[in-house]
C-alpha positions in Angstrom: 30.9 1.1 -13.1 29.5 -1.7 -10.9 25.9 -1.7 -9.7 27.2 -1.6 -6.1 29.4 1.4 -6.8 26.5 3.1 -8.5 24.3 2.4 -5.4 27.1 3.8 -3.2 27.4 7.0 -5.3 23.6 7.5 -5.2 23.6 7.1 -1.4 26.4 9.6 -1.0 24.5 12.1 -3.0 21.3 11.4 -0.9 23.3 11.8 2.3 24.8 15.1 1.2 21.4 16.5 0.1 19.8 15.4 3.3 22.5 17.0 5.4 22.4 20.2 3.5 18.6 20.4 3.5 18.4 19.7 7.2 21.5 21.6 8.4 22.8 18.4 10.0 26.0 16.4 9.9 26.3 13.8 7.2 26.5 11.0 9.7 23.1 12.0 11.1 21.7 12.3 7.6 23.0 8.8 6.9 21.3 7.5 10.1 18.0 9.1 9.1 18.0 7.5 5.6 18.8 4.0 7.0 16.4 4.3 10.0 13.5 5.1 7.6 14.4 2.2 5.4 14.7 -0.1 8.4 11.4 1.0 9.8 9.6 0.5 6.5 11.2 -2.9 6.0 10.3 -4.1 9.5 13.8 -4.4 10.9 13.0 -1.8 13.6 10.3 0.4 14.9 10.7 4.2 14.5 14.2 5.0 15.9 15.2 8.2 17.7 18.6 9.5 16.8 21.0 9.7 19.7 24.7 9.7 18.8 26.5 8.8 22.0 29.8 7.0 22.5 32.8 6.5 24.7 36.1 5.3 23.2 38.7 3.3 25.0 38.6 0.8 27.8 36.7 -2.4 28.1 33.3 -0.7 28.5 33.6 1.5 25.4 30.2 2.0 23.8 28.4 3.5 20.9 24.9 3.7 19.7 23.3 6.1 17.1 19.6 5.3 17.6 17.2 3.7 20.0 13.5 2.8 20.5 11.6 0.8 23.0 8.5 -1.1 22.1 6.8 -1.1 25.6 3.9 -3.4 24.5 6.2 -6.2 23.4 9.2 -5.5 25.7 11.6 -5.2 22.7 14.5 -2.7 22.9 15.9 -1.6 19.5 19.4 -0.3 19.3 21.2 1.0 16.1 24.8 1.6 15.6 26.3 3.3 12.4 29.3 2.4 10.4 29.5 5.3 8.0 32.3 5.5 5.4 32.9 8.8 3.7 35.4 7.7 1.0 34.7 7.9 -2.7 34.8 4.1 -3.3 32.6 1.4 -1.8 34.3 -0.6 0.9 33.9 -4.1 2.3 32.4 -4.9 5.7 34.1 -7.8 7.4 33.0 -10.0 10.3 35.5 -8.4 12.7 34.2 -4.9 12.1 30.6 -6.2 12.5 31.3 -7.9 15.8 33.2 -4.9 17.2 30.3 -2.5 16.3 27.6 -4.7 17.7 29.7 -5.3 20.9 29.9 -1.6 21.6 26.1 -1.3 21.3 25.7 -4.2 23.8 28.1 -2.4 26.1 25.9 0.6 26.1 22.9 -1.6 27.0 24.8 -3.1 29.9 26.0 0.3 31.1 22.5 1.7 31.0 21.3 -1.0 33.5 23.6 0.5 36.1 22.5 3.4 38.4 26.1 4.8 38.6 26.2 5.2 34.8 22.9 6.9 34.7 23.9 9.3 37.4 27.1 10.2 35.6 25.2 11.6 32.6 23.7 15.0 32.2 19.9 14.9 32.0 19.9 16.8 28.7 22.6 14.7 27.0 21.9 12.2 24.1 23.4 9.4 26.2 20.9 10.1 29.0 18.0 10.2 26.6 18.9 6.8 25.3 20.0 5.2 28.6 17.4 6.4 31.0 14.5 4.5 29.3 16.5 1.4 29.5 17.3 1.9 33.2 13.8 2.9 34.2 12.2 0.0 32.2 14.8 -2.7 32.7 12.3 -5.1 34.2 10.1 -4.7 31.1 12.8 -5.5 28.5 12.4 -9.0 27.3 14.4 -8.9 24.1 17.1 -6.7 22.5 17.4 -6.2 18.8 20.7 -4.6 17.7 21.1 -3.5 14.1 24.3 -2.3 12.3 23.8 0.4 9.6 26.6 0.4 7.2 27.3 1.9 3.7 30.0 -0.7 3.2 29.0 -4.0 1.6 28.9 -7.5 2.9 30.5 -10.2 0.7 27.6 -12.5 1.5 24.1 -11.7 2.9 24.1 -12.2 6.7 20.9 -13.5 8.2 19.8 -12.2 11.7 21.6 -14.1 14.4 20.4 -15.0 17.9 23.4 -14.3 20.2 24.0 -15.2 23.8 21.8 -13.6 26.4 22.9 -10.4 28.0 21.6 -9.7 31.5 19.2 -12.6 31.1 17.7 -11.1 27.9 17.9 -12.7 24.4 19.8 -10.6 21.9 19.3 -10.6 18.1 21.9 -9.1 15.8 21.2 -8.0 12.2 23.1 -6.0 9.6 21.7 -3.4 7.1 24.6 -3.0 4.6 24.7 -1.1 1.3 23.4 -4.1 -0.6 20.4 -4.6 1.5 19.7 -0.9 1.7 19.8 -0.6 -2.1 17.5 -3.6 -2.5 15.0 -2.1 0.0 15.0 1.2 -1.8 14.4 -0.4 -5.2 11.8 -3.0 -4.0 8.9 -0.6 -3.9 6.0 -2.4 -2.3 7.4 -5.9 -2.5 8.8 -7.5 0.6 12.5 -8.1 1.1 13.5 -11.6 0.2 13.7 -13.9 3.3 14.6 -17.5 3.2 13.3 -19.3 6.3 15.0 -22.7 7.0 12.1 -24.4 8.6 13.8 -27.8 8.9 16.7 -26.2 10.8 14.6 -24.2 13.2 11.9 -26.9 13.9 14.3 -29.8 13.9 12.9 -31.2 10.6 10.2 -30.4 8.0 6.8 -29.6 9.4 4.0 -31.9 8.2 1.5 -30.2 5.9 -1.5 -30.9 3.8 -1.8 -29.5 0.2 -5.2 -27.8 0.3 -5.6 -26.7 -3.3 -5.5 -28.3 -6.7 -2.5 -27.5 -8.9 -2.9 -24.0 -10.3 -0.7 -21.6 -12.3 -1.8 -18.9 -9.9 -1.1 -20.4 -6.5 -0.8 -23.5 -4.3 -2.0 -23.5 -0.7 -1.0 -25.7 2.3 -2.4 -26.2 5.8 -0.1 -26.9 8.6 0.3 -26.7 12.4 3.5 -24.8 13.2 5.0 -25.6 16.6 5.0 -22.6 19.0 8.7 -22.8 19.6 9.5 -22.7 15.9 7.1 -19.8 15.3 8.6 -17.9 18.2 12.2 -18.5 17.0 11.3 -17.4 13.4 9.7 -14.2 14.6 12.5 -13.7 17.1 15.0 -13.7 14.3 13.2 -11.7 11.6 10.7 -9.7 13.6 8.2 -7.5 11.8 10.0 -8.2 8.5 7.7 -11.2 8.4 4.5 -9.1 8.6 2.8 -7.8 5.5 3.2 -4.1 5.5 -0.3 -3.0 6.5 -0.3 -5.6 9.4 3.2 -4.4 10.4 2.1 -0.8 10.5 -1.0 -1.6 12.5 0.9 -3.6 15.1 3.7 -1.0 15.5 1.2 1.8 15.8 -1.3 0.6 18.3 -1.8 -3.0 19.2 -0.9 -4.3 22.6 0.0 -7.9 23.4 -3.1 -10.1 23.4 -3.7 -11.1 27.0 -6.1 -13.9 26.0 -3.4 -15.5 24.0 -1.0 -15.3 26.9 -3.6 -16.9 29.2 -4.2 -19.8 26.8 -0.5 -20.5 26.5 -0.1 -20.4 30.3 -3.2 -22.3 31.4 -4.2 -24.5 28.4 -1.3 -24.7 25.9 -2.6 -28.0 24.5 -5.8 -26.2 23.5 -4.1 -23.4 21.7 -4.8 -25.0 18.2 -8.5 -25.3 19.1 -8.9 -21.8 20.5 -6.8 -19.7 18.1 -7.9 -18.7 14.6 -4.4 -19.2 13.4 -2.3 -17.4 10.7 -2.8 -16.6 7.1 0.5 -16.3 5.3 1.9 -16.0 1.8 5.2 -17.1 0.2 6.8 -17.0 -3.2 8.0 -20.6 -2.9 8.4 -23.6 -0.6 10.7 -26.6 -0.5 8.6 -29.7 0.2 10.0 -33.0 1.3 8.4 -36.4 1.7 8.5 -37.5 5.4 9.2 -41.1 6.6 5.5 -41.8 7.0 4.8 -40.6 3.5 3.3 -37.2 4.4 4.4 -34.0 2.8 6.6 -31.7 4.9 7.6 -28.1 4.4 11.4 -27.7 4.9 11.9 -24.1 3.8 9.8 -21.1 2.9 10.9 -18.2 0.6 9.6 -14.7 1.2 7.3 -15.6 4.1 4.8 -12.9 4.8 2.1 -13.1 7.6 -0.9 -11.2 6.4 -3.2 -12.1 9.2 -2.2 -13.3 12.7 0.6 -10.8 13.4 -0.8 -10.3 16.9 -0.8 -14.0 17.6 2.8 -14.3 16.3 4.1 -11.4 18.4 2.2 -12.6 21.5 3.7 -16.1 21.2 7.3 -14.7 21.2 6.4 -12.4 24.1 5.0 -15.4 26.0 8.3 -17.3 25.4 10.4 -14.3 26.5 8.5 -13.6 29.7 8.1 -17.2 30.9 11.4 -18.6 29.6 9.4 -21.8 29.2 9.1 -24.2 26.3 6.1 -23.9 24.0 6.2 -27.6 23.2 2.4 -28.1 23.6 1.5 -25.0 21.6 0.7 -25.5 17.9 -0.6 -22.7 15.6 -2.8 -23.4 12.6 -1.4 -21.8 9.4 -2.9 -21.4 5.9 0.1 -20.8 3.6 -0.6 -19.6 0.0 2.4 -19.8 -2.4 2.0 -17.0 -4.9 4.3 -16.5 -7.9 6.5 -13.4 -7.9 4.7 -11.8 -10.8 1.4 -12.0 -9.0 2.5 -10.8 -5.5 1.4 -7.2 -6.0 -2.1 -8.3 -7.2 -2.8 -11.2 -4.9 -1.2 -10.5 -1.5 -3.1 -7.2 -0.8 -6.4 -9.0 -1.5 -5.5 -11.9 0.8 -4.5 -9.4 3.4 -7.7 -7.4 3.1 -10.1 -10.5 3.1 -8.2 -12.3 5.8 -8.5 -9.2 8.1 -12.2 -8.5 7.6 -13.1 -10.2 10.8 -10.7 -8.5 13.1 -10.0 -5.0 14.3 -7.9 -3.8 11.3 -10.0 -1.1 9.7 -10.1 0.2 6.1 -7.7 2.9 7.2 -5.1 0.3 8.0 -5.0 -0.6 4.3 -4.3 3.0 3.7 -1.3 2.4 1.3 -3.9 1.5 -1.4 -6.6 4.1 -0.4 -8.0 6.2 -3.2 -6.8 9.3 -1.3 -3.2 8.4 -2.3 -4.1 8.0 -5.9 -5.7 11.4 -5.9 -2.8 13.1 -4.3 -0.5 11.4 -6.8 -2.5 12.7 -9.7 -2.4 16.3 -8.3 1.3 16.1 -7.8 2.0 15.0 -11.4 -0.3 17.6 -12.8 -0.1 20.8 -10.6 3.0 22.9 -11.0 3.8 25.6 -8.4 3.8 29.2 -9.7 7.1 30.1 -11.3 9.6 31.8 -8.9 11.7 34.8 -9.7 13.9 34.2 -12.8 12.2 30.9 -13.7 10.1 30.4 -16.9 8.0 27.6 -15.3 7.3 26.3 -11.9 8.5 22.9 -10.6 6.2 20.3 -9.1 5.9 18.6 -5.7 6.3 14.8 -6.1 3.9 12.8 -3.9 5.4 9.3 -3.5 2.5 7.0 -3.1 4.7 3.9 -2.8 8.3 3.5 -2.0 10.8 4.0 -4.8 8.4 5.9 -7.2 10.6 9.0 -7.3 13.8 7.0 -7.8 12.3 5.0 -10.6 11.8 8.3 -12.5 15.5 8.7 -12.9 16.3 5.0 -13.7 16.9 3.7 -17.2 16.8 7.2 -18.7 19.4 9.3 -20.6 21.3 12.0 -18.8 19.2 14.7 -20.5 16.0 13.0 -19.5 17.2 12.8 -15.9 18.0 16.5 -15.9 14.5 17.4 -17.2 13.0 15.1 -14.6 14.9 16.7 -11.7 14.0 20.2 -12.9 10.3 19.2 -13.0 10.4 17.3 -9.7 13.3 18.6 -7.5 14.5 16.2 -4.8 13.7 18.8 -2.1 10.0 18.7 -3.2 9.4 15.0 -2.6 6.7 14.2 -0.1 6.3 10.7 1.2 3.2 9.5 3.0 4.6 9.7 6.5 5.9 13.2 5.9 2.5 14.4 4.7 1.0 13.0 7.9 3.6 14.9 10.0 2.9 18.2 8.2 -0.9 18.0 8.4 -1.1 16.6 12.0 1.2 19.4 13.1 -1.0 22.1 11.6 -4.0 20.4 13.1 -2.3 21.1 16.5 -1.4 17.6 17.6 2.4 17.7 18.2 2.1 15.0 20.8 1.0 12.6 18.0 3.8 13.7 15.7 6.3 13.2 18.5 5.3 9.5 18.8 7.1 8.7 15.6 6.3 8.3 11.9 4.2 5.2 12.0 2.0 6.2 14.9 1.5 9.6 13.4 0.7 8.1 10.0 -2.0 5.8 11.5 -3.6 8.7 13.3 -3.6 10.6 10.0 -4.9 7.6 8.1 -7.9 7.2 10.4 -8.7 10.9 10.1 -8.4 11.0 6.3 -10.4 7.8 5.9 -13.3 9.4 7.9 -13.0 12.6 5.9 -12.9 10.7 2.6 -16.0 8.8 3.5 -18.0 11.8 4.6 -16.8 14.2 1.8 -14.0 13.2 -0.4 -14.6 16.3 -2.5 -13.0 18.3 0.4 -9.7 16.5 -0.3 -9.3 18.5 -3.4 -6.6 20.5 -5.3 -6.9 23.3 -2.7 -6.3 20.8 0.1 -3.3 19.5 -1.8 -1.8 22.9 -2.4 -2.3 23.8 1.3 -0.5 20.6 2.3 2.5 21.5 0.1 2.5 25.0 1.7 2.6 23.3 5.1 5.7 21.4 3.8 7.3 24.7 2.9 6.8 26.1 6.4 7.7 22.9 8.2 10.9 22.2 6.3 12.0 25.8 6.5 11.5 25.7 10.3 13.5 22.4 10.5 16.4 23.9 8.5 16.3 27.2 10.5 16.5 25.4 13.8 19.3 23.1 12.7 21.5 26.1 11.6 20.7 28.4 14.5 23.4 29.3 17.0 21.2 28.5 20.0 20.6 25.0 18.8 24.3 24.5 18.1 25.0 25.1 21.8 22.6 22.4 23.0 21.7 20.1 20.2 18.7 17.8 20.7 14.9 17.5 20.4 14.9 19.3 17.0 12.0 17.3 15.6 9.9 17.9 18.8 10.8 21.6 18.7 9.7 22.0 15.1 6.2 20.4 15.6 5.5 22.0 18.9 6.6 25.5 17.6 4.3 25.4 14.6 1.4 23.8 16.5 1.7 26.5 19.2 1.6 29.2 16.5 -1.5 27.6 14.8 -3.1 27.4 18.2 -2.6 31.1 18.9 -4.0 31.9 15.4 -7.1 29.8 16.1 -7.6 31.3 19.5 -7.5 34.7 17.8 -10.5 33.9 15.8 -8.8 33.2 12.5 -9.0 30.0 10.3 -5.3 29.7 10.1 -2.3 30.8 8.0 -3.0 31.9 4.4 -1.4 28.8 2.9 -2.5 29.7 -0.6 -0.2 32.8 -0.4 2.7 30.5 0.7 1.9 28.1 -2.2 2.0 31.1 -4.6 5.4 32.2 -3.5 6.8 28.8 -2.5 8.6 30.4 0.5 7.9 31.5 4.0 7.0 35.2 4.3 9.7 37.3 6.1 7.3 38.4 8.8 6.4 34.7 9.6 10.1 33.8 9.6 10.8 36.4 12.2 8.0 35.1 14.5 9.1 31.4 14.1 12.8 32.4 14.7 11.8 34.1 18.0 9.4 31.4 19.1 11.4 28.2 18.4 14.1 28.6 21.1 11.4 29.5 23.7 9.4 26.4 22.8 12.6 24.3 22.9 13.4 25.5 26.4 9.8 25.0 27.5 9.5 21.3 26.4 12.7 20.5 28.4 11.0 21.6 31.6 8.7 18.6 31.8 6.8 16.9 34.5 8.9 15.7 37.4 7.6 12.2 36.8 9.0 12.1 33.3 12.7 12.7 33.2 13.0 11.8 29.5 12.1 14.8 27.4 11.5 12.8 24.2 8.9 10.6 26.1 7.3 13.6 27.7 6.7 15.2 24.3 4.6 12.2 23.3 1.9 12.7 25.9 -1.0 15.0 25.6 -0.3 16.6 28.9 2.8 18.1 27.5 0.9 19.7 24.6 -1.8 21.0 27.0 0.9 22.7 29.0 2.8 24.2 26.0 -0.5 25.3 24.3 -1.4 27.3 27.4 2.0 28.9 27.8 2.3 32.5 26.8 5.4 33.2 24.7 6.4 36.8 24.1 6.5 36.9 20.2 5.0 39.3 17.8 1.4 38.9 16.4 1.1 38.1 12.7 -0.5 40.6 10.4 -3.9 39.9 9.0 -2.7 39.6 5.5 -0.8 36.4 6.5 -4.0 34.9 8.1 -7.2 33.5 6.7 -10.6 34.8 7.8 -13.1 32.1 8.8 -15.8 33.3 6.5 -13.3 33.6 3.6 -12.0 30.1 4.4 -15.5 28.6 4.3 -16.2 30.2 0.9 -12.9 29.0 -0.5 -13.5 25.5 0.7 -17.1 25.5 -0.7 -15.8 26.7 -4.1 -13.0 24.1 -4.0 -15.4 21.3 -3.2 -17.7 22.4 -6.1 -14.8 22.6 -8.5 -13.6 19.2 -7.3 -16.9 17.6 -8.1 -17.0 19.3 -11.5 -13.5 18.3 -12.3 -14.3 14.7 -11.3 -17.1 14.6 -13.9 -14.9 16.2 -16.6 -12.0 13.9 -15.8 -14.4 10.9 -16.1 -15.7 12.0 -19.4 -12.2 12.5 -20.7 -11.2 9.1 -19.5 -14.3 7.5 -21.0 -13.6 9.1 -24.4 -10.0 7.7 -24.3 -11.3 4.2 -23.5 -12.9 3.5 -26.9 -9.8 1.8 -28.3 -8.9 0.1 -25.1 -12.1 -1.7 -24.3 -10.9 -5.2 -25.1 -7.7 -5.1 -23.0 -9.6 -3.3 -20.2 -12.3 -6.0 -20.3 -9.8 -8.8 -20.3 -7.8 -7.3 -17.4 -10.9 -6.6 -15.3 -12.3 -10.1 -16.0 -8.9 -11.8 -15.1 -8.9 -9.9 -11.8 -12.5 -10.7 -11.0 -13.6 -7.0 -11.1 -15.9 -7.0 -14.1 -19.6 -6.6 -13.1 -22.6 -6.9 -15.4 -23.1 -3.1 -15.3 -19.5 -2.3 -16.2 -19.5 -4.9 -18.9 -22.6 -3.4 -20.4 -21.0 0.1 -20.3 -17.9 -1.3 -22.0 -20.2 -2.8 -24.7 -21.6 0.7 -25.4 -18.2 2.3 -25.5 -17.0 -0.3 -28.0 -19.9 0.7 -30.2 -18.9 4.3 -30.0 -21.5 5.5 -27.6 -19.9 7.7 -24.9 -23.1 9.4 -23.6 -23.6 6.8 -20.9 -26.2 6.9 -18.2 -25.1 7.9 -14.7 -25.3 4.3 -13.3 -23.1 3.1 -16.2 -20.6 5.9 -15.6 -20.5 5.1 -11.9 -19.9 1.4 -12.7 -16.9 2.3 -14.9 -15.6 4.8 -12.5 -15.7 2.1 -9.7 -14.0 -0.4 -12.1 -11.2 2.1 -12.9 -10.7 2.9 -9.3 -10.4 -0.8 -8.3 -7.9 -1.4 -11.1 -5.8 1.6 -10.0 -5.9 0.3 -6.4 -4.3 -2.9 -7.7 -1.7 -0.8 -9.5 -3.2 -1.0 -13.0 -3.0 2.3 -14.8 -5.6 3.0 -17.5 -3.2 5.4 -19.2 -0.7 2.7 -19.7 -3.1 0.4 -21.5 -3.1 -0.1 -25.3 
């Protein structure tokens, strides 16, 4: 079996499982999988599903997803090409052009008042078209992406097409090959080859700023504004290192100071701007006529600092339509070998961003909280269910591809054991964890803003909690989060399969989060601490009495969110604002009260949390002693690894000396030094357990 056919079969299985779990059609499940991959990869921002089409005639159209980045004036449209055959098929240029043309037809239709008036306000087509019509003056660029589970014979780079309605349009394709690469890439960026010479009209002069080194080579250059705008216009957020990308998507507006400089003093841009810090896995350098070095191509370009500058320059070009000939942007480019990317790039990103507004929470992908949740998920099994000899485990995916890696390069028997221990339906990714917790914390308006914005809100809150009392983020907290997942996912499936939803499909995700948030709000207003989540963890299912209440409540909430403010015709947008939640939270819905045995008393909750924090602190000390005992025969490799990465301190070095001599009764400062060393190594992806 070819690798591509194997990837196709794996995707088919994922689509069927996603469809069955969510009670949705396979095509919507396919869209969700691809939309998540595209968002993580930087091809799009979070897309809202909206399958709408009209066949026949010159104005036939189709889109399957949409999103509008108001801050940057970028409209994202997605169209699906889903094949349901058993064999992987080929995607040709004619099929690509036809699909992309239908998406552009939708965009052009949505600019017309007669088209908007012909649609029902609650239809998917209206939900997608009305934001385009109402914000048409703010749209400065359209990015159209084709999702296909067929394969391209050759990788197709993003293409700048002719303008439509005076707006630049960029086409890109996410085919089976790219999707498979993204899924398997974990934290590494997708390979991008930027032809600098073609875009800039020739190699860009540069100065090599470092001595030759096996670890990296660095260059200084002044990249022309037009070239930078075109590069970012083609590749978008794929160029941004993941933490910077998430930060920009979540909450950064276009920098007005940058726009002012470009408008009033473009020749001074180089002097006024701090410039970009970027990394690459390779460059093609040529000697220019005057003898200088020039960069002609860059492989795997990633901007780790200066994403706001880059996005603002493209925005300036789009709104003014003027040349940026006088604008030059300073760039420090570090070329890092592939085998050092995971170690070096996060450090460059962290250090480069220490002087701007990106906080520690924005580097949340490597936060110790994730490592702790990952440990709990690998260790804690849920109580066995009826008929089972042992309980399965929830799998917390700290970085993309971890779960899939567990079934790679193993025998069929090993894969079966793995899937029994970690069922697919019990995988929790970071953005899903955020969605569950923020819903139960009664902020459905935040959840409705999309995965990335919800995640950044969650990251900020967790970072604060970790700093003030990381012992509170303990095993009990983890079990409660898994119980939230049980309730949330059951509610999602129930709504998808309900008869009332089948009659008028739409706003399922908003209905789920608003329904559960309203219920948590009523419980809190009744003087209780919340649901008894430990009880749900123990049974791994939603109690029958709670099911009845949610089943009655969900259609009422669904109807209520559709009755929005007169100023906001778009229901999806209305659900994102706090005013919507304030109205829903104060609405009285006639549903039964929950019995006390399903709820948690505040005093009981305080006692449980206190005991859990105490246990967490005790477990932390025990875990550290166990780890220290196991380090005796790993001291040399641990010391060498820490020294190579610049993490070895005098205190930790002295503690390692003692361990090597067989002394494990270390003083507290020495234990603390080793604990910090182990944590820093794990943040860089080095597992102590794998040493030796």
